[in-house]
C-alpha positions in Angstrom: 19.2 -6.3 52.2 17.3 -3.5 50.9 14.9 -3.7 47.7 15.6 -1.5 44.8 13.5 0.4 42.5 13.0 -2.2 39.6 10.1 -0.5 37.7 7.4 1.9 37.4 4.4 0.4 36.3 1.2 1.4 34.3 -2.0 -0.6 34.5 -3.1 -0.2 31.1 -6.2 -1.1 29.0 -3.8 -1.8 25.8 -0.3 -2.4 27.2 1.4 -2.8 24.0 0.0 0.4 22.7 0.9 2.3 25.8 4.3 0.9 25.7 4.8 1.9 22.0 3.7 5.5 22.8 6.2 5.9 25.9 9.0 4.2 23.9 8.4 6.5 21.1 8.4 9.7 23.7 11.4 8.8 25.6 13.4 6.9 23.0 13.8 3.6 25.2 13.8 0.2 23.8 10.8 -2.2 24.2 10.9 -5.7 25.5 8.1 -8.2 25.8 7.2 -9.8 29.1 5.0 -12.8 30.1 1.5 -12.6 28.7 0.4 -9.2 28.0 3.2 -7.6 30.1 5.4 -5.1 28.1 8.3 -3.3 29.4 10.5 -0.5 27.9 14.1 -0.3 29.0 16.4 2.7 30.0 19.5 3.5 28.3 21.5 2.7 31.6 20.8 -0.9 32.6 21.1 0.0 36.2 18.1 2.3 36.1 14.3 1.5 36.4 12.3 0.1 33.6 8.8 1.2 32.9 6.2 -1.9 32.7 2.7 -1.8 31.1 0.3 -4.6 32.5 -3.2 -5.4 31.7 -5.7 -3.2 33.9 -9.5 -2.6 33.0 -10.3 -0.3 36.0 -11.7 2.9 34.2 -9.8 5.9 35.0 -11.5 8.2 37.6 -9.9 11.7 38.2 -6.3 12.6 38.1 -3.6 10.1 38.8 -1.9 10.2 42.2 1.4 10.3 40.2 2.8 11.6 36.9 6.2 12.2 35.1 7.8 15.4 34.7 9.9 15.3 31.7 12.8 17.9 31.3 13.9 20.1 28.5 17.3 21.3 27.5 16.1 24.4 25.6 12.6 26.0 24.5 13.2 24.1 21.1 13.8 21.0 22.9 10.6 21.3 24.8 8.5 22.2 21.7 10.1 19.0 20.0 9.2 16.9 22.9 5.6 18.2 23.0 5.1 17.6 19.1 6.6 14.0 19.3 4.2 13.3 22.0 1.2 14.8 20.2 2.3 12.9 17.0 2.4 9.6 18.8 -1.2 10.1 20.1 -0.9 12.5 23.2 -3.2 15.4 23.9 -3.0 18.6 25.3 -5.2 18.9 28.9 -6.2 21.3 31.4 -5.6 20.6 34.9 -5.8 24.1 36.1 -2.4 25.5 35.1 -1.7 29.0 34.7 -1.0 30.8 31.3 2.4 32.0 32.9 3.6 28.8 33.7 6.1 27.3 31.4 5.4 23.8 31.5 3.1 21.9 29.0 0.7 19.6 30.5 -0.5 16.5 28.2 -2.1 13.1 28.5 -0.9 9.9 26.9 -3.5 7.7 24.8 -5.1 6.3 28.1 -5.3 9.8 29.7 -2.2 9.4 32.0 -1.2 13.1 32.7 2.3 14.1 32.2 4.4 17.5 32.1 7.1 18.6 29.7 9.0 20.9 31.9 10.5 24.2 30.6 14.3 24.5 30.3 16.2 26.0 33.1 14.3 24.4 35.9 16.9 24.2 38.6 15.3 21.5 40.8 15.4 18.9 38.0 18.8 19.9 36.6 21.0 16.7 36.2 18.3 14.5 36.6 17.9 13.2 33.1 14.9 13.2 30.7 12.4 11.8 33.1 13.1 14.4 35.8 10.7 13.4 38.6 7.9 11.1 39.1 5.6 13.6 40.9 3.4 12.1 43.3 0.2 13.6 45.5 1.2 12.5 49.0 2.1 13.4 52.3 5.2 14.3 54.2 5.1 10.9 56.0 4.9 8.9 52.8 8.0 10.6 51.5 10.0 9.7 54.7 8.7 6.0 54.2 10.0 5.8 50.7 13.3 7.4 51.7 13.9 4.6 54.2 12.3 1.7 52.2 14.5 2.7 49.3 17.4 3.9 51.3 17.3 7.1 48.9 18.1 10.5 50.7 15.8 13.2 51.0 16.7 16.0 48.6 13.9 18.1 49.4 11.9 18.5 52.8 10.2 21.8 53.2 6.5 22.9 53.9 5.6 19.2 53.9 6.9 18.8 50.5 9.2 16.0 50.1 11.4 14.6 47.4 14.1 11.7 47.2 16.6 10.7 44.7 18.9 7.7 44.4 22.5 8.2 45.7 23.5 7.7 42.2 21.4 10.4 40.8 18.7 10.2 38.2 15.0 10.7 38.6 13.6 12.2 41.8 10.3 11.1 43.5 8.4 13.9 44.8 5.4 14.3 47.0 3.3 17.4 47.1 2.2 17.6 50.7 -1.4 18.4 51.9 -4.0 18.8 50.6 -3.8 15.3 49.3 -6.6 14.4 46.9 -8.8 11.6 47.9 -7.8 8.3 46.5 -10.4 6.6 44.1 -9.9 3.0 43.1 -6.6 1.5 42.5 -3.8 3.5 41.1 -2.7 3.4 37.6 0.9 4.1 38.3 2.9 2.3 41.1 6.2 1.3 42.1 7.7 -2.1 41.8 10.7 -3.2 44.0 13.0 -5.9 43.5 14.9 -8.1 45.9 18.6 -9.0 45.5 18.8 -12.6 44.5 20.6 -13.5 48.1 17.8 -11.4 50.1 15.6 -12.7 52.7 12.2 -11.8 51.2 10.3 -12.5 54.8 12.8 -10.0 56.6 12.4 -7.5 54.0 8.7 -7.6 53.9 8.8 -7.3 57.8 11.1 -4.4 57.4 8.7 -2.6 55.1 5.9 -3.3 57.3 7.8 -1.9 60.4 8.3 1.5 58.3 4.5 1.7 57.8 3.7 -0.4 54.9 0.8 -3.0 55.0 0.1 -6.2 52.9 -3.2 -5.7 50.8 -6.1 -8.0 51.1 -5.1 -9.5 47.6 -1.9 -10.7 49.1 0.5 -12.4 46.7 0.4 -11.0 43.1 1.6 -14.1 41.4 5.1 -14.8 40.1 6.9 -14.2 43.6 5.2 -10.8 43.6 3.8 -9.3 46.8 1.2 -6.5 46.8 1.6 -4.1 49.6 0.3 -0.6 50.5 2.5 2.4 51.5 1.4 4.5 54.5 -0.8 6.9 52.3 -2.8 3.6 50.9 -0.9 3.6 47.5 -0.4 0.2 46.0 3.3 -0.9 45.5 4.8 -4.3 44.6 7.9 -6.3 45.9 9.0 -8.8 43.3 11.7 -11.8 43.8 10.0 -13.4 46.8 10.5 -17.1 47.2 
């Protein structure tokens, strides 16, 4: 059986503080995990959670992935920006043009995110987290479509996007040029196996699609660390 998207994970210097920020911005409830692991839970129990795990590697350059948050109106966009700033976010410049309607911010640990203007048709109906926008190739979009069995909802000019058959947040890849990867990604996907799944068979399926095991191998707690075809880390939990 296919793995499902269980969580989007942040490597964080201060997991509890970062969870508090994102819980406040999104309005999601927090839940303590083992050790310093903290998660915030979506309103829909079937949706992915966001996990914050200890990670001391310093941030270098822009992240390979960031959230695009949606707005229902100009006032709603202003309120989201104001709430993020009040909670410790900051305005940043990543080369956006003055005429562009989205607002670019960073959370307290410097992770970029955008608050998109109202009326964005591509993100219509996705929910508050409209997209996890990633720097990546067309091939990696194809890989994740097969890995999660989420259909492609965009495939043009080497830009790709996938979305669960049930709707919700899209995952997008911008195509070339892809920025060089430096160090371990601060954001990454975590998949979970169904209770009755054959973990070895699922691992081999992912490898057949283009994934690789990392040198570090097992991540503890039945959690296998892998790399997608672009070399981005991801994890598969539930292995026995």
